C-alpha positions, 0 to 999 in steps of 0.5 A: 531530561531536556524536553527538546531532547525527548521530543527530538528522539521521539520524532527521530523514532517515528520518522525512522519507522515511517520512512521505509513505509513511505518509500515502498513502491505504492504507485497506483498507476503501475496497476493500471498497466494491466488492470481496468479496476472498474471491470477487473475488480467489479463485485469484489471486496477490498479483501478479495482484491488484496488477496489476489494482489498478494497471490504468490503464483502471480509473477507480475504481483511479486512486488506486492508481497512487500506491501502491507494490507494498508498500503494496498487499501490506499492503492485500491481506494485511489483506483476504485470509484466511490460507491 
């Protein structure tokens, strides 16, 4: 099989998997509408923050149910200052 065709198919396959992830609503500024990360998440681990973000009883966090832990870690990493 032609190498260009194989490379094209691989690129197409990877992009079809990556685009839905990139298109997900992962705007960290949305969190700042309700949260002050330094205060609200003080003393919490990233895993605890993710668990709260995905809590099904919090109606304001319904959109977070569709996000992966990796996406939430990226958001948290942008909002939390480095230690």
